[in-house]
Steps between C-alpha positions, in 0.01 A plus 500: 500500500410862520771739591281800572332495830252768616557596863184689526291203393687273748429745779125516416473131486669465842239762622228279354631180659517675845145623458380148395674352799339744733162421345560129543577554877155631542338223300695241697399657832154382441549187284719198505550526130501778227146433389344392833505185709624256237814450298428612131669617173516852667756361751703331216505819300598712796773252603638515155492880490688515829765261351548738210520794751762302691707461186489879461633527858167621635441298815197474728566740790538335847234732624247324269465210741181340359630523147820334609305224677278455199801475272665252732188283511481486120877439459456199723202345296598182332440616140724811565762356734557184296 
C-alpha cells in the first residue's frame, strides 16, 4: 500500500466529484435516468462511481434531492439490491 498521499490531488478529486454530482442533478431534473428515459449502462457506471466516491467519504449532498432519489431507486433494483 502506498504511504504517500497527495492532499492536493484528493482535494481536486473531491471538487470534481461535487461538480459531477451538481451536473447529474441537472440531468436528472429532466430525465428518469442518466441517459434519458430508460435504465442503461450509463446508470450502472454512474452508480459505481458514486459507490467509489462514498468509499472516499464523499456523499451525495441532501440538497441534491433528485440525485438522492435516483440513487435510492437504483439501490433497490433487484440486480443491485440482491
